[in-house]
C-alpha positions in Angstrom: 0.0 0.0 0.0 1.2 3.5 -0.7 1.4 6.0 2.1 -1.4 8.0 0.4 -3.8 5.1 0.6 -6.3 5.7 3.4 -6.7 3.0 6.0 -9.9 0.9 5.9 -12.6 1.0 8.6 -12.4 -1.9 11.1 -15.4 -3.9 9.9 -14.7 -6.9 7.7 -17.2 -5.6 5.0 -15.3 -2.3 5.0 -12.0 -4.1 4.8 -13.3 -6.2 1.9 -14.5 -3.1 0.1 -11.1 -1.4 0.8 -9.2 -4.5 -0.6 -11.5 -4.5 -3.6 -10.5 -0.9 -4.3 -6.8 -1.6 -4.4 -4.9 -1.8 -7.6 -3.4 -5.2 -8.5 0.1 -4.0 -7.7 -1.1 -3.1 -4.2 -2.7 -6.4 -3.6 0.4 -8.2 -4.8 2.5 -6.2 -2.4 0.1 -7.0 0.5 0.0 -10.7 -0.3 3.8 -10.9 -0.7 4.2 -9.4 2.8 1.4 -11.5 4.3 1.8 -15.0 2.8 -0.5 -16.4 5.5 -3.4 -14.7 3.8 -3.1 -16.7 0.6 -3.0 -20.4 1.8 -5.4 -21.7 0.8 -6.2 -19.1 -1.9 -9.2 -17.0 -0.8 -12.2 -17.3 -3.0 -13.5 -13.7 -2.4 -12.3 -10.4 -0.9 -14.6 -11.1 2.1 -12.7 -14.3 2.8 -9.4 -12.4 2.4 -10.6 -9.7 4.8 -11.9 -12.1 7.4 -8.6 -14.0 7.3 -6.6 -10.8 7.6 -8.6 -9.9 10.8 -8.1 -13.2 12.5 -6.0 -12.8 15.7 -3.3 -15.3 14.7 -2.9 -13.5 11.4 -2.6 -10.1 13.1 0.0 -11.5 15.5 2.1 -12.9 12.7 2.0 -9.6 10.9 2.9 -7.7 14.1 5.7 -10.0 14.9 8.1 -8.1 12.6 7.2 -4.6 14.0 9.8 -2.6 15.7 9.3 -0.8 19.0 9.1 2.5 17.1 6.4 1.1 14.8 4.3 0.0 17.8 4.8 3.5 19.2 3.3 5.0 16.0 0.4 2.6 16.1 -0.3 3.3 19.8 -0.1 7.1 19.1 -2.5 6.7 16.1 -4.9 4.6 18.1 -4.9 7.1 21.0 -5.7 10.0 18.7 -8.9 8.4 17.4 -12.2 9.8 18.8 -13.7 7.5 21.4 -16.8 5.5 20.2 -17.9 4.9 23.8 -20.0 7.3 25.7 
């Protein structure tokens, strides 16, 4: 994904829609960096989105993050408006 590509919403339907909007080159880059998402090959973008949201898949992806990258994620998450009352 390019830095200019906005992040998807958190719902699997939103993620599937976001994945569907990616160019082929962006999907190839994603799948090369996340080989756990393609075995077995997903039949639809919904399957791919659901697989990408599974806890084990997220942990595998986060395993390569540096402390600085986690800091950026924590900062970004902290800056989102609260959805609870």
